[in-house]
C-alpha positions as CSV (number, residue, x, y, z in Angstrom):
1,X,132.2,103.2,229.1
2,X,134.4,105.8,227.6
3,X,133.5,107.8,224.5
4,X,136.1,106.0,222.5
5,X,134.7,102.6,223.2
6,X,131.2,103.8,222.3
7,X,132.4,105.2,219.0
8,X,134.3,101.9,218.3
9,X,131.2,99.9,219.0
10,X,129.0,102.0,216.7
11,X,131.6,101.9,213.9
12,X,132.0,98.2,213.9
13,X,129.7,97.6,210.9
14,X,131.3,96.1,207.8
15,X,132.0,98.4,204.9
16,X,131.2,95.7,202.3
17,X,127.5,95.2,201.6
18,X,128.1,91.6,200.5
19,X,129.2,90.7,204.1
20,X,125.9,91.9,205.6
21,X,123.4,89.3,206.8
22,X,120.0,89.2,205.1
23,X,118.3,90.9,208.1
24,X,120.8,93.7,208.0
25,X,120.1,94.2,204.3
26,X,116.3,94.3,205.0
27,X,116.9,96.9,207.8
28,X,119.1,99.0,205.6
29,X,116.6,98.9,202.7
30,X,113.8,99.8,205.1
31,X,115.7,102.7,206.4
32,X,116.6,104.0,203.0
33,X,112.9,103.6,201.9
34,X,111.7,105.5,204.9
35,X,114.2,108.4,204.3
36,X,113.2,108.5,200.6
37,X,109.5,108.5,201.4
38,X,110.0,111.3,204.0
39,X,112.0,113.4,201.5
40,X,109.3,113.0,198.9
41,X,106.6,113.8,201.4
42,X,108.4,116.9,202.6
43,X,109.1,118.1,199.1
44,X,105.4,117.6,198.2
45,X,104.3,119.4,201.3
46,X,106.6,122.3,200.5
47,X,105.3,122.5,197.0
48,X,101.7,122.5,198.2
49,X,102.5,125.3,200.7
50,X,104.4,127.4,198.1
51,X,101.7,127.0,195.5
52,X,99.0,127.9,197.9
53,X,100.9,131.0,199.0
54,X,101.4,132.1,195.5
55,X,97.8,131.5,194.6
56,X,98.2,128.7,192.1
57,X,95.8,125.8,192.0
58,X,97.4,122.8,193.8
59,X,97.7,119.5,191.8
60,X,95.8,116.8,193.8
61,X,98.8,114.4,193.3
62,X,100.9,116.6,195.4
63,X,98.3,116.5,198.2
64,X,98.2,112.7,197.9
65,X,102.0,112.5,198.2
66,X,102.1,114.8,201.2
67,X,99.3,113.0,202.9
68,X,100.6,109.5,202.4
69,X,104.4,109.5,202.2
70,X,105.1,111.2,205.6
71,X,102.8,108.8,207.6
72,X,104.1,105.7,205.8
73,X,107.7,106.8,206.4
74,X,106.9,107.4,210.1
75,X,105.4,103.9,210.3
76,X,108.4,102.3,208.6
77,X,110.8,104.1,211.0
78,X,108.7,102.9,214.0
79,X,108.9,99.4,212.6
80,X,112.7,99.7,212.2
81,X,113.0,100.8,215.8
82,X,110.9,97.9,217.0
83,X,112.9,95.4,215.0
84,X,116.1,96.9,216.3
85,X,114.9,96.6,219.9
86,X,113.9,93.0,219.4
87,X,117.2,92.2,217.9
88,X,119.1,93.8,220.8
89,X,117.0,91.8,223.3
90,X,117.9,88.6,221.6
91,X,121.6,89.2,221.8
């Protein structure tokens, strides 16, 4: 395959969200949720590291966010990869 055909295959998704199948909406929502959870977890981890370096007492909620959001985001991303692989095998 040439690079142009690979790019054409990857850009073949519809632009309108109303045209997406329910499974595609679920996959997109899962991906967005994983990215948001990862961003929250990384920001909480950065805040914990910065506050510890400055010498300020760390709020336990930040630790909870850092400890839970990143692993949950990773698990959601693994689930999205597995669902994608299963869907590719079915086609």
